[in-house]
C-alpha positions in Angstrom: 8.2 -9.7 2.7 9.2 -13.0 4.4 6.9 -16.0 4.9 6.8 -15.0 8.6 4.9 -11.9 7.7 1.8 -13.9 6.6 1.1 -15.7 9.8 -1.2 -13.4 11.7 -4.4 -11.6 10.6 -5.7 -8.9 13.0 -8.7 -6.7 13.2 -9.0 -3.4 14.9 -12.2 -1.7 15.8 -11.9 1.9 17.1 -14.7 3.8 18.9 -18.2 3.8 17.5 -20.0 6.8 16.0 -23.7 7.4 15.4 -25.3 7.1 12.0 -27.8 9.8 11.1 -30.3 8.2 8.7 -31.8 11.6 7.9 -28.7 12.7 6.1 -26.5 10.9 3.5 -23.5 10.0 5.7 -20.0 9.7 4.3 -18.1 6.5 4.6 -14.9 5.1 3.0 -13.6 1.6 2.3 -9.9 1.5 1.5 -8.6 -1.8 0.1 -4.9 -2.5 -0.2 -3.9 -5.4 -2.4 -0.3 -6.2 -1.6 2.1 -6.6 -4.6 -0.4 -5.7 -7.4 1.1 -5.2 -10.8 -0.5 -2.8 -13.3 -0.3 -5.4 -16.1 -1.6 -8.1 -13.7 -4.7 -6.0 -13.0 -5.1 -5.2 -16.7 -4.8 -8.9 -17.9 -6.6 -10.7 -15.1 -10.4 -11.3 -15.2 -11.6 -8.9 -12.6 -15.3 -8.0 -12.9 -15.5 -6.4 -9.5 -12.5 -4.1 -10.0 -13.7 -3.4 -13.6 -17.0 -2.2 -12.3 -15.4 0.1 -9.8 -13.3 1.6 -12.6 -16.4 2.0 -14.9 -18.3 3.7 -12.1 -15.3 5.8 -11.0 -11.7 6.6 -11.8 -8.4 4.7 -12.3 -4.8 5.5 -12.8 -2.3 2.9 -14.1 0.8 5.1 -13.4 0.5 6.0 -9.8 3.8 5.3 -8.0 5.4 3.7 -5.1 9.0 4.3 -4.0 8.9 8.1 -3.6 10.3 10.7 -6.0 13.5 9.3 -7.6 16.7 11.1 -6.7 15.2 13.0 -3.8 15.1 12.4 0.0 11.6 10.9 -0.5 13.0 7.9 -2.5 12.3 4.7 -0.6 12.7 1.0 -1.2 9.6 -0.6 -2.8 9.1 -2.8 0.2 5.9 -3.4 2.3 7.1 -1.6 5.4 7.9 1.7 3.6 5.0 1.2 1.2 2.2 0.7 3.8 3.7 3.4 5.9 3.4 5.9 3.1 -0.1 4.8 2.2 -1.3 5.1 5.8 0.6 8.1 7.0 0.5 10.2 3.7 4.2 10.9 3.7 7.4 9.4 2.4 10.5 7.9 4.1 12.2 11.3 4.7 9.3 11.8 7.2 8.0 8.5 8.4 11.5 7.0 8.6 10.7 3.4 7.6 13.3 1.9 5.2 12.5 -1.8 5.4 10.2 -4.4 7.0 11.9 -4.1 10.4 10.4 -0.6 11.0 13.6 0.6 12.8 13.6 4.4 12.8 9.9 4.8 12.4 8.6 8.2 13.3 4.9 7.4 13.7 4.8 9.8 16.7 5.4 12.7 14.3 3.7 11.2 11.2 1.0 8.8 12.4 -1.5 6.6 10.7 -4.2 8.7 9.1 -6.8 7.2 11.6 -5.1 9.3 14.2 -5.5 12.5 12.2 -9.1 11.6 11.4 -9.9 11.1 15.1 -8.4 14.5 15.8 -11.0 15.9 13.5 -13.8 13.6 14.6 -13.2 11.9 18.0 -16.4 9.9 17.6 -15.4 8.3 14.3 -15.8 4.5 14.1 -12.7 3.2 12.4 -11.8 -0.4 11.5 -8.7 -2.1 10.2 -8.7 -5.7 8.9 -5.3 -7.0 7.7 -3.5 -10.1 6.6 -0.1 -8.6 7.3 0.2 -8.2 11.1 2.6 -5.2 11.1 0.0 -2.8 9.8 -2.1 -3.1 12.9 0.6 -4.0 15.5 3.2 -1.5 14.4 1.8 1.3 12.1 -1.5 1.5 14.0 -0.2 0.6 17.4 -1.5 2.4 20.5 -3.4 2.0 23.8 -6.7 3.1 22.2 -6.9 0.0 19.9 -8.3 -3.4 20.8 -6.7 -6.3 18.9 -8.5 -9.5 18.0 -5.9 -12.0 16.6 -6.6 -14.9 14.2 -3.9 -17.3 13.1 -4.6 -18.5 9.5 -2.3 -19.4 6.7 -1.6 -16.8 4.0 -4.5 -17.8 1.7 -6.8 -18.4 4.7 -5.8 -15.0 6.0 -7.4 -13.2 3.1 -10.5 -15.4 3.3 -10.7 -14.6 7.1 -10.2 -10.9 6.5 -13.0 -11.0 3.8 -15.3 -12.8 6.2 -14.6 -10.4 9.0 -15.2 -7.4 6.8 -18.5 -8.8 5.5 -19.7 -9.6 9.1 -18.6 -6.1 10.2 -20.6 -4.4 7.4 -23.6 -6.4 8.3 -23.4 -5.7 12.1 -21.9 -2.2 12.4 -21.8 1.2 10.9 -18.1 2.1 10.4 -17.0 5.5 9.1 -13.8 4.2 7.5 -12.6 0.6 7.0 -9.1 -0.3 5.9 -8.5 -3.7 4.4 -5.2 -5.4 3.5 -5.1 -8.5 1.3 -1.9 -10.4 0.9 -2.2 -13.4 -1.4 -1.2 -11.6 -4.6 2.1 -10.7 -3.1 2.6 -14.2 -1.6 2.2 -15.7 -5.1 4.5 -13.1 -6.6 7.2 -14.2 -4.2 6.7 -17.9 -4.8 5.7 -18.0 -8.5 6.7 -14.6 -10.0 5.3 -11.1 -10.4 4.1 -11.3 -14.0 0.9 -11.4 -16.1 2.6 -14.4 -17.8 2.4 -16.4 -14.5 -1.1 -18.1 -14.4 -1.0 -18.4 -10.6 -0.3 -14.7 -10.2 -3.4 -13.8 -12.4 -5.4 -16.4 -10.5 -4.5 -14.7 -7.2 -5.7 -11.4 -8.5 -8.9 -13.0 -9.7 -9.4 -14.5 -6.2 -8.9 -11.1 -4.6 -11.3 -9.6 -7.0 -14.0 -12.1 -5.9 -13.2 -11.3 -2.2 -13.6 -7.6 -2.8 -16.9 -8.4 -4.6 -18.1 -10.0 -1.4 -17.2 -7.0 0.7 -19.0 -4.6 -1.7 -22.0 -6.9 -1.8 -22.1 -6.6 2.0 -21.8 -2.8 1.8 -24.7 -2.6 -0.7 -26.9 -4.9 1.3 -26.7 -2.7 4.4 -30.3 -1.6 5.4 -29.0 2.0 5.6 -27.1 2.0 2.3 -29.6 4.3 0.6 -28.7 7.0 3.1 -24.9 6.4 2.9 -22.3 7.7 0.5 -19.4 5.2 0.3 -16.1 6.0 -1.3 -14.1 2.9 -2.3 -10.4 3.2 -2.9 -8.1 0.3 -4.1 -4.3 0.6 -4.2 -1.1 -1.3 -3.5 2.2 -0.9 -1.7 4.4 -1.9 -4.7 4.7 -4.0 -7.8 7.4 -6.6 -8.4 9.9 -8.1 -10.8 10.8 -11.8 -11.1 10.1 -13.1 -7.5 10.9 -9.9 -5.5 10.7 -6.2 -5.1 12.5 -3.4 -3.3 14.2 -1.7 -6.2 13.2 1.2 -8.5 12.4 -0.5 -11.8 9.2 0.5 -13.5 7.6 -2.9 -12.6 8.3 -2.3 -8.9 7.3 1.4 -8.9 4.3 1.7 -11.2 1.0 0.9 -9.4 -2.7 1.1 -10.1 -5.1 3.2 -8.0 -8.9 3.1 -8.2 -11.5 5.4 -6.8 -15.2 4.8 -7.0 -18.3 6.4 -5.5 -20.8 9.2 -5.8 -18.1 11.8 -5.4 -16.0 10.4 -8.3 -16.8 11.2 -12.0 -17.5 8.0 -13.9 -14.9 6.6 -16.4 -12.0 8.9 -15.5 -8.5 7.7 -16.7 -6.1 9.8 -14.7 -2.5 10.2 -15.9 0.0 10.9 -14.5 -1.2 9.3 -11.3 -0.1 10.4 -7.8 2.0 8.6 -5.3 0.1 6.3 -3.0 0.5 8.9 -0.3 -2.8 10.3 -1.9 -5.0 7.9 0.0 -5.3 9.8 3.4 -6.1 13.2 1.9 -8.7 11.5 -0.5 -10.5 9.9 2.5 -10.4 13.1 4.5 -11.8 15.2 1.7 -14.6 12.7 1.1 -15.5 12.8 4.7 -15.6 16.6 4.6 -12.8 16.9 7.1 -10.0 19.5 7.0 -6.3 18.7 6.4 -3.8 20.6 8.5 -0.7 21.6 6.4 1.4 20.9 9.6 0.8 17.2 9.0 3.2 17.4 6.1 1.1 15.2 3.8 2.6 14.8 0.3 -0.3 14.6 -2.0 -3.6 16.2 -3.0 -6.8 14.1 -3.0 -7.2 11.7 -5.8 -10.1 11.8 -8.4 -12.6 13.7 -6.2 
């Protein structure tokens, strides 16, 4: 993505639902780390992500870019990648081939928040992102209220983290989506490689920020009555200082699932496409999935 893409962080809050303390309510925190290499995750010092893996499941060979040689094959760019993660379908359905979003068919294949609200109109859904297009394009609509901030790229992730922490302290969301961008930014400027110290340092900073979010979740006064699923994934890897092609380094991605509904210590291989995120959230919440939506993947790790 270009430098322009880092300039705006937005937060969306969508309709509040009630929390029944008498039952263990289901919630999900989905964290997208832009441009996260498998080898970068494996070689960086990441105590937070390591603890999620120990208490849950991981795959190191999930994939971006669709199925090679089929109509689902798509460039390993952020526009197509986040579209697939959030709509549950590949380019042959969502129509996004680059970061310009021309040809997007979100009216037919919308953000999974739309599908979730069809099942539960009272759901409280939140989206905090460093890359503005996720909220203003993929999750665009009259029902959403936007609160813009204007930080730099690195400040964007810090601002996102602070906003999520404050949100967890003050509200009871059903599903929260978070996008963090600094790893991808460093990949573009310094290189996507575990041999690049700045790239590993960016992953370690993200790990600490995710730790702050999880601390805020666990500090909730109602946490004992809540069942939180935490998912971590990425839109693509990278090679040299770019991405968009179909090399293993660009296609192969990690995905983590952690929570009470996930068996501890699972190493899943082969992993799914990152289109598995929406059905995984829906299954955790106990909501049905309509085959007419055309989602590509089964739930992951549950």
